C-alpha positions as CSV (number, residue, x, y, z in Angstrom):
1,M,136.7,-59.3,174.7
2,N,134.2,-62.0,173.8
3,N,134.0,-64.6,176.6
4,W,133.6,-67.5,174.1
5,R,136.7,-66.3,172.3
6,K,138.7,-66.1,175.6
7,Q,137.8,-69.6,176.4
8,H,138.7,-71.2,173.1
9,F,141.5,-69.0,171.9
10,P,144.0,-68.4,174.8
11,R,146.1,-65.3,174.5
12,S,149.3,-65.7,176.4
13,A,153.0,-66.0,175.7
14,A,152.6,-69.8,176.0
15,A,149.9,-69.7,173.4
16,L,152.4,-68.7,170.8
17,C,154.9,-71.4,171.6
18,G,153.3,-73.7,169.1
19,F,153.9,-71.4,166.2
20,R,156.7,-70.6,163.8
21,I,157.4,-67.0,162.8
22,T,159.2,-66.6,159.5
23,L,160.7,-63.4,158.1
24,T,160.7,-64.0,154.4
25,T,162.8,-62.5,151.7
26,L,159.9,-60.3,150.7
27,G,160.1,-58.6,154.1
28,L,156.8,-59.9,155.5
29,L,156.2,-61.9,158.7
30,I,154.3,-65.1,158.4
31,L,153.2,-67.1,161.4
32,F,152.3,-70.8,161.0
33,M,150.7,-73.4,163.2
34,G,152.4,-76.5,164.6
35,S,156.2,-75.7,164.6
36,S,158.5,-78.1,166.3
37,L,160.4,-75.1,167.7
38,A,158.1,-74.9,170.7
39,S,159.8,-75.3,174.0
40,A,156.5,-75.5,175.9
41,T,152.8,-76.0,175.2
42,P,149.8,-74.3,176.6
43,E,147.8,-76.0,179.4
44,K,144.8,-76.3,177.0
45,P,146.1,-75.9,173.5
46,V,143.7,-75.4,170.6
47,M,144.7,-78.2,168.2
48,K,144.3,-77.8,164.5
49,D,141.3,-80.1,164.2
50,D,139.6,-78.2,167.0
51,R,140.2,-75.0,165.3
52,Q,138.7,-76.3,162.0
53,H,135.7,-77.6,163.9
54,L,135.1,-74.3,165.7
55,L,135.3,-72.2,162.6
56,G,133.9,-74.8,160.2
57,H,136.8,-74.5,157.8
58,G,140.3,-75.8,157.2
59,H,143.4,-73.9,156.3
60,R,143.1,-70.1,156.2
61,M,145.7,-67.5,155.5
62,I,144.9,-64.0,156.8
63,L,147.1,-61.2,155.3
64,I,147.3,-58.0,157.4
65,D,148.2,-55.0,155.3
66,A,149.8,-52.2,157.4
67,G,148.9,-49.1,155.5
68,H,151.5,-46.8,154.0
69,G,155.2,-47.0,155.2
70,G,158.6,-45.5,154.4
71,I,158.4,-42.4,152.3
72,D,154.6,-42.6,152.4
73,G,153.6,-41.4,155.8
74,G,149.9,-41.4,155.1
75,T,147.8,-38.8,156.9
76,S,149.1,-37.0,160.0
77,Y,148.5,-34.8,163.0
78,G,151.5,-32.8,164.1
79,N,154.3,-35.3,164.3
80,I,151.9,-38.3,164.5
81,L,152.0,-40.3,161.3
82,E,149.5,-42.8,160.0
83,K,152.2,-45.2,158.9
84,D,153.4,-45.6,162.5
85,I,149.9,-46.2,164.0
86,T,149.0,-48.7,161.3
87,L,152.1,-50.7,161.9
88,D,151.7,-50.7,165.7
89,I,148.0,-51.9,165.4
90,S,148.9,-54.4,162.7
91,R,151.7,-56.0,164.7
92,R,149.3,-56.5,167.6
93,L,146.7,-57.9,165.3
94,F,149.3,-60.3,163.8
95,L,150.1,-61.8,167.2
96,L,146.5,-62.0,168.4
97,L,145.4,-63.9,165.3
98,G,148.5,-66.2,165.6
99,S,147.5,-67.0,169.2
100,D,144.0,-67.7,168.0
101,G,145.4,-70.5,165.8
102,F,145.4,-68.8,162.3
103,D,148.1,-68.8,159.7
104,V,148.7,-65.1,159.3
105,A,151.0,-62.8,157.4
106,L,152.0,-59.2,158.0
107,N,153.1,-57.3,154.9
108,R,155.7,-55.1,156.6
109,N,157.4,-55.3,159.9
110,G,159.2,-51.9,159.8
111,D,159.1,-48.4,158.5
112,Y,159.5,-49.0,154.7
113,A,157.3,-48.8,151.7
114,P,156.2,-52.1,150.1
115,S,157.1,-50.4,146.8
116,D,160.8,-50.7,147.9
117,E,160.5,-54.5,147.5
118,N,158.2,-54.7,144.4
119,R,158.5,-57.9,142.4
120,W,155.3,-57.7,140.5
121,L,155.3,-54.4,138.5
122,R,158.0,-52.4,136.8
123,S,156.9,-48.8,136.9
124,K,158.3,-45.4,137.6
125,S,155.3,-44.7,139.8
126,R,156.1,-45.6,143.4
127,H,152.4,-45.5,144.2
128,L,151.6,-48.1,141.5
129,R,154.5,-50.3,142.6
130,D,153.2,-50.1,146.2
131,L,149.7,-51.2,145.2
132,A,151.0,-54.0,143.0
133,Q,153.2,-55.3,145.8
134,R,150.2,-55.5,148.2
135,K,148.1,-57.2,145.6
136,G,150.9,-59.5,144.6
137,L,151.5,-60.7,148.2
138,A,147.8,-61.4,148.6
139,E,147.6,-63.5,145.5
140,T,150.9,-65.3,146.0
141,L,150.4,-66.5,149.6
142,P,147.4,-67.0,148.7
143,A,145.4,-65.1,151.3
144,T,141.7,-65.9,151.9
145,V,141.1,-62.8,154.0
146,V,142.9,-59.4,153.7
147,I,142.6,-56.7,156.3
148,S,144.1,-53.3,155.3
149,I,144.7,-51.1,158.3
150,H,144.4,-47.3,157.9
151,I,143.7,-44.1,159.9
152,N,141.3,-41.4,158.9
153,W,141.5,-37.6,159.0
154,A,138.9,-34.8,158.8
155,P,139.0,-31.0,158.9
156,S,136.8,-31.0,162.0
157,P,138.1,-32.4,165.2
158,T,134.6,-33.4,166.2
159,K,134.4,-36.1,163.5
160,H,135.5,-39.4,165.1
161,G,135.0,-43.1,165.2
162,P,135.9,-46.2,163.1
163,L,134.8,-46.9,159.5
164,V,135.2,-50.2,157.6
165,L,135.1,-50.1,153.8
166,Y,134.0,-53.1,151.8
167,R,133.8,-54.4,148.2
168,Q,130.3,-54.6,147.0
169,E,130.2,-58.4,147.3
170,G,128.6,-60.6,150.0
171,R,131.6,-61.9,151.9
172,S,133.4,-58.5,152.0
173,F,130.3,-56.9,153.4
174,I,129.8,-59.6,156.1
175,L,133.4,-59.2,157.1
176,A,133.1,-55.4,157.2
177,K,129.9,-55.7,159.2
178,T,131.4,-57.9,161.9
179,I,134.5,-55.8,162.3
180,Q,132.5,-52.6,162.4
181,H,130.3,-54.0,165.1
182,Q,133.2,-54.8,167.3
183,L,134.8,-51.4,166.7
184,N,131.5,-49.7,167.4
185,N,131.4,-51.3,170.8
186,L,134.9,-50.1,171.6
187,Y,134.3,-46.5,170.5
188,D,130.7,-46.4,171.7
189,V,129.3,-45.3,168.3
190,E,126.8,-46.6,165.8
191,A,128.6,-46.3,162.5
192,H,127.8,-48.5,159.5
193,P,130.3,-50.0,157.1
194,R,130.4,-48.4,153.7
195,P,131.3,-49.5,150.1
196,G,134.8,-48.5,149.1
197,K,134.3,-48.4,145.4
198,P,137.3,-46.4,144.2
199,F,139.9,-48.2,146.3
200,Y,142.5,-50.4,144.4
201,L,142.8,-53.1,147.0
202,L,139.1,-53.7,147.2
203,N,138.8,-53.9,143.4
204,K,141.9,-55.9,142.5
205,I,142.5,-58.5,145.2
206,T,140.7,-61.8,144.8
207,A,140.5,-62.6,148.5
208,T,137.8,-61.3,150.8
209,T,139.1,-57.8,151.6
210,V,138.2,-54.9,153.8
211,I,139.8,-51.6,154.6
212,V,139.6,-50.7,158.3
213,E,139.9,-47.0,159.1
214,A,140.6,-47.4,162.8
215,G,139.7,-43.9,163.8
216,F,140.4,-40.2,163.1
217,V,143.9,-38.9,164.0
218,S,142.3,-35.4,163.8
219,S,140.0,-36.3,166.7
220,P,141.4,-35.9,170.3
221,T,138.9,-38.6,171.4
222,D,140.2,-41.1,168.8
223,R,143.9,-40.2,169.4
224,A,143.5,-41.3,173.0
225,K,143.1,-44.8,171.5
226,L,145.1,-44.6,168.3
227,C,148.3,-43.3,170.0
228,T,148.5,-45.4,173.2
229,P,149.6,-49.0,173.6
230,K,146.4,-49.8,175.5
231,G,144.2,-48.2,172.9
232,Q,146.1,-49.9,170.0
233,Q,145.7,-53.3,171.8
234,Q,142.0,-52.7,172.2
235,I,141.6,-51.8,168.5
236,A,143.5,-54.9,167.5
237,E,141.4,-57.1,169.7
238,A,138.2,-55.6,168.3
239,I,139.4,-56.3,164.7
240,A,140.4,-59.8,165.6
241,D,137.0,-60.5,167.2
242,G,135.3,-59.3,164.1
243,I,137.4,-61.6,161.9
244,V,136.6,-64.6,164.0
245,A,132.9,-63.7,164.0
246,Y,133.0,-63.5,160.2
247,L,134.8,-66.9,159.9
248,M,132.2,-68.5,162.1
249,E,129.4,-67.0,160.0
250,V,130.5,-67.9,156.4
């Protein structure tokens, strides 16, 4: 992990004591700074003004979109389902960003499809309701950054490594580049982010949005990270480091 980030953003149980976690009626988790519910404080807390100074910005809401869920399992390898891996990584990323001092939301905290809670589109298509729900949450919060977590698959088990997709727009590209860089270091690869032109979330959400394909479930090398708590934590930390690098750059 980046040493600068370790120094300024402590990641411990105590670091989360200054936050309030709320489970909303929409089924998403939102973590806010500065709750009075804290029973203890970190030895060197990062105060809101310090956070704004370090990142050069004020209030930010980061939405983590845990890909698939419920009836939509996503891609798979044997009994390994994409929806379970994306949720595990997303939960870890949610807590890491919260301990870094960000307001952060997680669009699902269990095995259900966002389409089950749709409030933005009446349609017989579960897929369209699912997409509308994800877009609706991003616009309603409103989110300034959206990270959609997914897992890749390929016919060949030799194809491996992370891939970050971006909207062909400056901020999305910068965010994809910083996350890709951190994931490349983790996986020891030299991949480049790619434009994700056909993807609904990249085209429809106003906020700066990227899709993170965290690895190939079809690759035994990648599964060693994707399917273990240690590997999932490392992936979440790499994504979080990329987000912070982006926020320092823009």
